[in-house]
N, CA, C and O atoms as CSV, one atom per row, in Angstrom:
chain,resi,resn,atom,element,x,y,z
A,1,MET,N,N,32.191,17.693,-1.280
A,1,MET,CA,C,31.027,17.306,-2.041
A,1,MET,C,C,30.256,18.530,-2.510
A,1,MET,O,O,29.661,18.502,-3.587
A,2,ASN,N,N,30.252,19.593,-1.736
A,2,ASN,CA,C,29.523,20.789,-2.124
A,2,ASN,C,C,30.131,21.461,-3.340
A,2,ASN,O,O,29.444,22.214,-4.031
A,3,ALA,N,N,31.401,21.209,-3.619
A,3,ALA,CA,C,32.024,21.816,-4.782
A,3,ALA,C,C,31.475,21.217,-6.072
A,3,ALA,O,O,31.477,21.877,-7.111
A,4,LEU,N,N,31.015,19.995,-6.017
A,4,LEU,CA,C,30.505,19.338,-7.208
A,4,LEU,C,C,28.996,19.508,-7.382
A,4,LEU,O,O,28.483,19.428,-8.498
A,5,MET,N,N,28.297,19.738,-6.289
A,5,MET,CA,C,26.845,19.831,-6.345
A,5,MET,C,C,26.406,21.283,-6.145
A,5,MET,O,O,26.938,21.995,-5.293
A,6,THR,N,N,25.453,21.693,-6.926
A,6,THR,CA,C,24.901,23.026,-6.730
A,6,THR,C,C,23.926,22.982,-5.559
A,6,THR,O,O,23.539,21.911,-5.092
A,7,LYS,N,N,23.542,24.161,-5.097
A,7,LYS,CA,C,22.613,24.222,-3.979
A,7,LYS,C,C,21.261,23.612,-4.375
A,7,LYS,O,O,20.595,22.991,-3.547
A,8,PHE,N,N,20.864,23.787,-5.621
A,8,PHE,CA,C,19.611,23.212,-6.103
A,8,PHE,C,C,19.639,21.690,-6.001
A,8,PHE,O,O,18.649,21.078,-5.601
A,9,ASP,N,N,20.760,21.078,-6.357
A,9,ASP,CA,C,20.886,19.624,-6.280
A,9,ASP,C,C,20.795,19.134,-4.839
A,9,ASP,O,O,20.202,18.088,-4.579
A,10,ILE,N,N,21.368,19.870,-3.914
A,10,ILE,CA,C,21.339,19.469,-2.511
A,10,ILE,C,C,19.917,19.577,-1.972
A,10,ILE,O,O,19.457,18.677,-1.269
A,11,GLU,N,N,19.213,20.662,-2.290
A,11,GLU,CA,C,17.847,20.850,-1.804
A,11,GLU,C,C,16.897,19.824,-2.416
A,11,GLU,O,O,16.030,19.296,-1.719
A,12,SER,N,N,17.045,19.537,-3.694
A,12,SER,CA,C,16.147,18.573,-4.325
A,12,SER,C,C,16.426,17.160,-3.834
A,12,SER,O,O,15.514,16.335,-3.790
A,13,ALA,N,N,17.655,16.869,-3.469
A,13,ALA,CA,C,17.972,15.550,-2.933
A,13,ALA,C,C,17.434,15.395,-1.517
A,13,ALA,O,O,17.139,14.279,-1.090
A,14,ALA,N,N,17.299,16.499,-0.782
A,14,ALA,CA,C,16.810,16.433,0.592
A,14,ALA,C,C,15.305,16.184,0.640
A,14,ALA,O,O,14.805,15.632,1.621
A,15,VAL,N,N,14.567,16.586,-0.412
A,15,VAL,CA,C,13.117,16.414,-0.446
A,15,VAL,C,C,12.812,15.174,-1.282
A,15,VAL,O,O,12.859,15.248,-2.510
A,16,PRO,N,N,12.498,14.030,-0.655
A,16,PRO,CA,C,12.313,12.799,-1.429
A,16,PRO,C,C,11.072,12.809,-2.296
A,16,PRO,O,O,11.130,12.321,-3.425
A,17,GLY,N,N,9.957,13.335,-1.833
A,17,GLY,CA,C,8.732,13.337,-2.624
A,17,GLY,C,C,8.230,14.753,-2.812
A,17,GLY,O,O,7.563,15.291,-1.928
A,18,SER,N,N,8.529,15.362,-3.929
A,18,SER,CA,C,8.044,16.712,-4.150
A,18,SER,C,C,6.622,16.672,-4.682
A,18,SER,O,O,6.151,15.624,-5.123
A,19,SER,N,N,5.942,17.801,-4.644
A,19,SER,CA,C,4.541,17.848,-5.075
A,19,SER,C,C,4.409,17.732,-6.592
A,19,SER,O,O,3.322,17.445,-7.093
A,20,ASP,N,N,5.499,17.949,-7.330
A,20,ASP,CA,C,5.430,17.833,-8.784
A,20,ASP,C,C,5.163,16.400,-9.225
A,20,ASP,O,O,4.536,16.175,-10.260
A,21,TRP,N,N,5.628,15.444,-8.458
A,21,TRP,CA,C,5.508,14.034,-8.829
A,21,TRP,C,C,4.526,13.294,-7.922
A,21,TRP,O,O,4.615,12.075,-7.780
A,22,GLN,N,N,3.596,14.016,-7.313
A,22,GLN,CA,C,2.679,13.405,-6.356
A,22,GLN,C,C,1.804,12.345,-7.016
A,22,GLN,O,O,1.591,11.287,-6.423
A,23,GLY,N,N,1.294,12.584,-8.208
A,23,GLY,CA,C,0.464,11.601,-8.893
A,23,GLY,C,C,1.229,10.331,-9.204
A,23,GLY,O,O,0.696,9.231,-9.059
A,24,LEU,N,N,2.474,10.473,-9.632
A,24,LEU,CA,C,3.275,9.290,-9.929
A,24,LEU,C,C,3.621,8.522,-8.665
A,24,LEU,O,O,3.710,7.295,-8.693
A,25,SER,N,N,3.817,9.227,-7.555
A,25,SER,CA,C,4.115,8.524,-6.312
A,25,SER,C,C,2.901,7.739,-5.828
A,25,SER,O,O,3.054,6.676,-5.226
A,26,GLU,N,N,1.673,8.257,-6.087
A,26,GLU,CA,C,0.468,7.507,-5.733
A,26,GLU,C,C,0.383,6.210,-6.540
A,26,GLU,O,O,0.057,5.157,-5.992
A,27,ILE,N,N,0.673,6.285,-7.824
A,27,ILE,CA,C,0.646,5.089,-8.676
A,27,ILE,C,C,1.727,4.110,-8.231
A,27,ILE,O,O,1.497,2.902,-8.181
A,28,ASP,N,N,2.909,4.638,-7.908
A,28,ASP,CA,C,4.001,3.781,-7.458
A,28,ASP,C,C,3.630,3.072,-6.158
A,28,ASP,O,O,3.923,1.888,-5.987
A,29,GLN,N,N,2.988,3.794,-5.244
A,29,GLN,CA,C,2.558,3.181,-3.993
A,29,GLN,C,C,1.493,2.120,-4.253
A,29,GLN,O,O,1.493,1.069,-3.613
A,30,ALA,N,N,0.582,2.391,-5.193
A,30,ALA,CA,C,-0.466,1.415,-5.520
A,30,ALA,C,C,0.136,0.152,-6.118
A,30,ALA,O,O,-0.299,-0.955,-5.800
A,31,ILE,N,N,1.128,0.308,-6.979
A,31,ILE,CA,C,1.788,-0.865,-7.573
A,31,ILE,C,C,2.517,-1.645,-6.484
A,31,ILE,O,O,2.483,-2.875,-6.466
A,32,ARG,N,N,3.173,-0.928,-5.578
A,32,ARG,CA,C,3.911,-1.586,-4.510
A,32,ARG,C,C,2.971,-2.371,-3.599
A,32,ARG,O,O,3.319,-3.454,-3.129
A,33,ASP,N,N,1.795,-1.833,-3.353
A,33,ASP,CA,C,0.827,-2.514,-2.486
A,33,ASP,C,C,-0.031,-3.507,-3.256
A,33,ASP,O,O,-0.920,-4.125,-2.670
A,34,ASN,N,N,0.209,-3.677,-4.546
A,34,ASN,CA,C,-0.523,-4.605,-5.404
A,34,ASN,C,C,-2.017,-4.284,-5.419
A,34,ASN,O,O,-2.856,-5.177,-5.304
A,35,ARG,N,N,-2.332,-3.010,-5.561
A,35,ARG,CA,C,-3.718,-2.587,-5.607
A,35,ARG,C,C,-3.942,-1.582,-6.734
A,35,ARG,O,O,-4.639,-0.582,-6.561
A,36,LEU,N,N,-3.346,-1.859,-7.875
A,36,LEU,CA,C,-3.447,-0.945,-9.000
A,36,LEU,C,C,-4.871,-0.868,-9.535
A,36,LEU,O,O,-5.318,0.213,-9.919
A,37,MET,N,N,-5.591,-1.977,-9.571
A,37,MET,CA,C,-6.965,-1.966,-10.067
A,37,MET,C,C,-7.853,-1.110,-9.164
A,37,MET,O,O,-8.695,-0.356,-9.653
A,38,GLU,N,N,-7.667,-1.226,-7.850
A,38,GLU,CA,C,-8.439,-0.404,-6.919
A,38,GLU,C,C,-8.147,1.075,-7.138
A,38,GLU,O,O,-9.057,1.902,-7.085
A,39,TYR,N,N,-6.878,1.411,-7.385
A,39,TYR,CA,C,-6.494,2.794,-7.648
A,39,TYR,C,C,-7.182,3.313,-8.914
A,39,TYR,O,O,-7.693,4.433,-8.928
A,40,GLN,N,N,-7.196,2.506,-9.969
A,40,GLN,CA,C,-7.811,2.936,-11.220
A,40,GLN,C,C,-9.315,3.109,-11.071
A,40,GLN,O,O,-9.887,4.040,-11.637
A,41,ILE,N,N,-9.962,2.227,-10.320
A,41,ILE,CA,C,-11.403,2.339,-10.116
A,41,ILE,C,C,-11.723,3.588,-9.303
A,41,ILE,O,O,-12.672,4.303,-9.625
A,42,ARG,N,N,-10.954,3.860,-8.263
A,42,ARG,CA,C,-11.194,5.058,-7.453
A,42,ARG,C,C,-10.979,6.338,-8.259
A,42,ARG,O,O,-11.759,7.283,-8.137
A,43,LYS,N,N,-9.933,6.376,-9.077
A,43,LYS,CA,C,-9.689,7.566,-9.888
A,43,LYS,C,C,-10.785,7.740,-10.937
A,43,LYS,O,O,-11.190,8.867,-11.221
A,44,SER,N,N,-11.265,6.649,-11.509
A,44,SER,CA,C,-12.336,6.728,-12.494
A,44,SER,C,C,-13.638,7.172,-11.839
A,44,SER,O,O,-14.382,7.962,-12.420
A,45,TRP,N,N,-13.923,6.677,-10.647
A,45,TRP,CA,C,-15.155,7.050,-9.957
A,45,TRP,C,C,-15.114,8.511,-9.513
A,45,TRP,O,O,-16.163,9.146,-9.410
A,46,ALA,N,N,-13.945,9.046,-9.254
A,46,ALA,CA,C,-13.824,10.447,-8.851
A,46,ALA,C,C,-14.075,11.389,-10.026
A,46,ALA,O,O,-14.456,12.542,-9.825
A,47,ASP,N,N,-13.863,10.909,-11.241
A,47,ASP,CA,C,-14.089,11.710,-12.438
A,47,ASP,C,C,-15.576,11.654,-12.802
A,47,ASP,O,O,-16.127,10.560,-12.925
A,48,PRO,N,N,-16.245,12.811,-12.977
A,48,PRO,CA,C,-17.688,12.785,-13.283
A,48,PRO,C,C,-18.022,12.013,-14.556
A,48,PRO,O,O,-19.001,11.267,-14.577
A,49,TRP,N,N,-17.238,12.175,-15.607
A,49,TRP,CA,C,-17.510,11.444,-16.853
A,49,TRP,C,C,-17.255,9.956,-16.677
A,49,TRP,O,O,-17.992,9.130,-17.216
A,50,GLY,N,N,-16.219,9.610,-15.929
A,50,GLY,CA,C,-15.945,8.199,-15.668
A,50,GLY,C,C,-17.058,7.549,-14.875
A,50,GLY,O,O,-17.422,6.400,-15.125
A,51,ARG,N,N,-17.600,8.291,-13.911
A,51,ARG,CA,C,-18.709,7.758,-13.114
A,51,ARG,C,C,-19.937,7.531,-13.980
A,51,ARG,O,O,-20.592,6.494,-13.870
A,52,LYS,N,N,-20.256,8.499,-14.848
A,52,LYS,CA,C,-21.424,8.355,-15.724
A,52,LYS,C,C,-21.248,7.191,-16.689
A,52,LYS,O,O,-22.183,6.425,-16.921
A,53,LEU,N,N,-20.064,7.061,-17.243
A,53,LEU,CA,C,-19.791,5.967,-18.169
A,53,LEU,C,C,-19.892,4.608,-17.467
A,53,LEU,O,O,-20.404,3.646,-18.041
A,54,THR,N,N,-19.410,4.534,-16.240
A,54,THR,CA,C,-19.499,3.290,-15.482
A,54,THR,C,C,-20.955,2.920,-15.214
A,54,THR,O,O,-21.345,1.763,-15.376
A,55,ILE,N,N,-21.753,3.896,-14.807
A,55,ILE,CA,C,-23.161,3.633,-14.523
A,55,ILE,C,C,-23.894,3.200,-15.790
A,55,ILE,O,O,-24.667,2.242,-15.759
A,56,VAL,N,N,-23.658,3.897,-16.906
A,56,VAL,CA,C,-24.309,3.538,-18.165
A,56,VAL,C,C,-23.877,2.141,-18.611
A,56,VAL,O,O,-24.703,1.368,-19.098
A,57,GLY,N,N,-22.611,1.814,-18.453
A,57,GLY,CA,C,-22.118,0.491,-18.843
A,57,GLY,C,C,-22.740,-0.618,-18.015
A,57,GLY,O,O,-23.124,-1.654,-18.558
A,58,VAL,N,N,-22.844,-0.416,-16.706
A,58,VAL,CA,C,-23.442,-1.438,-15.837
A,58,VAL,C,C,-24.924,-1.604,-16.152
A,58,VAL,O,O,-25.429,-2.727,-16.171
A,59,VAL,N,N,-25.634,-0.492,-16.402
A,59,VAL,CA,C,-27.056,-0.576,-16.744
A,59,VAL,C,C,-27.247,-1.285,-18.083
A,59,VAL,O,O,-28.162,-2.096,-18.225
A,60,ALA,N,N,-26.396,-0.992,-19.066
A,60,ALA,CA,C,-26.501,-1.639,-20.377
A,60,ALA,C,C,-26.245,-3.144,-20.262
A,60,ALA,O,O,-26.983,-3.944,-20.837
A,61,ILE,N,N,-25.211,-3.526,-19.528
A,61,ILE,CA,C,-24.920,-4.956,-19.347
A,61,ILE,C,C,-26.060,-5.635,-18.603
A,61,ILE,O,O,-26.459,-6.744,-18.958
A,62,GLY,N,N,-26.587,-4.978,-17.572
A,62,GLY,CA,C,-27.722,-5.536,-16.838
A,62,GLY,C,C,-28.960,-5.663,-17.707
A,62,GLY,O,O,-29.701,-6.638,-17.592
A,63,GLY,N,N,-29.193,-4.677,-18.584
A,63,GLY,CA,C,-30.335,-4.741,-19.486
A,63,GLY,C,C,-30.231,-5.880,-20.480
A,63,GLY,O,O,-31.208,-6.585,-20.733
A,64,VAL,N,N,-29.055,-6.060,-21.039
A,64,VAL,CA,C,-28.847,-7.165,-21.982
A,64,VAL,C,C,-29.018,-8.496,-21.270
A,64,VAL,O,O,-29.647,-9.409,-21.804
A,65,PHE,N,N,-28.467,-8.615,-20.074
A,65,PHE,CA,C,-28.616,-9.849,-19.302
A,65,PHE,C,C,-30.087,-10.129,-18.989
A,65,PHE,O,O,-30.545,-11.265,-19.114
A,66,ALA,N,N,-30.826,-9.091,-18.583
A,66,ALA,CA,C,-32.250,-9.269,-18.274
A,66,ALA,C,C,-33.030,-9.671,-19.520
A,66,ALA,O,O,-33.909,-10.529,-19.445
A,67,PHE,N,N,-32.722,-9.066,-20.664
A,67,PHE,CA,C,-33.388,-9.428,-21.908
A,67,PHE,C,C,-33.126,-10.883,-22.274
A,67,PHE,O,O,-34.050,-11.618,-22.622
A,68,LEU,N,N,-31.872,-11.293,-22.195
A,68,LEU,CA,C,-31.536,-12.676,-22.548
A,68,LEU,C,C,-32.139,-13.667,-21.562
A,68,LEU,O,O,-32.580,-14.746,-21.960
A,69,ALA,N,N,-32.163,-13.315,-20.284
A,69,ALA,CA,C,-32.765,-14.215,-19.295
A,69,ALA,C,C,-34.273,-14.314,-19.545
A,69,ALA,O,O,-34.846,-15.399,-19.451
A,70,GLY,N,N,-34.909,-13.197,-19.858
A,70,GLY,CA,C,-36.340,-13.222,-20.147
A,70,GLY,C,C,-36.644,-13.988,-21.405
A,70,GLY,O,O,-37.645,-14.703,-21.466
A,71,ALA,N,N,-35.805,-13.858,-22.414
A,71,ALA,CA,C,-36.023,-14.591,-23.671
A,71,ALA,C,C,-35.820,-16.088,-23.472
A,71,ALA,O,O,-36.514,-16.889,-24.097
A,72,SER,N,N,-34.886,-16.476,-22.616
A,72,SER,CA,C,-34.657,-17.903,-22.395
A,72,SER,C,C,-35.796,-18.542,-21.604
A,72,SER,O,O,-36.049,-19.739,-21.745
A,73,PHE,N,N,-36.481,-17.765,-20.780
A,73,PHE,CA,C,-37.630,-18.276,-20.037
A,73,PHE,C,C,-38.934,-18.133,-20.811
A,73,PHE,O,O,-39.992,-18.514,-20.311
A,74,GLY,N,N,-38.873,-17.591,-22.016
A,74,GLY,CA,C,-40.044,-17.473,-22.890
A,74,GLY,C,C,-41.000,-16.346,-22.492
A,74,GLY,O,O,-42.198,-16.415,-22.766
A,75,LEU,N,N,-40.461,-15.308,-21.844
A,75,LEU,CA,C,-41.316,-14.185,-21.464
A,75,LEU,C,C,-41.669,-13.313,-22.651
A,75,LEU,O,O,-42.704,-12.647,-22.627
A,76,TRP,N,N,-40.860,-13.293,-23.673
A,76,TRP,CA,C,-41.148,-12.550,-24.898
A,76,TRP,C,C,-40.568,-13.204,-26.095
A,76,TRP,O,O,-40.721,-12.702,-27.209
């Protein structure tokens, strides 16, 4: 078998999860555990721009909801 395989092929086959594909293995594990949405939310929250966008989006939705609720009760 060694005559057909180079040493590089043998070493790469011995290491199942190399660091080059670590991000893809995390996604694969998340899909396998059926928690892809949780993975996406955690990755977005870890990103500073994603966190700011999430906070602004929740505040905007809450503001619109509060405005509509106040208008339906005749507050303005």
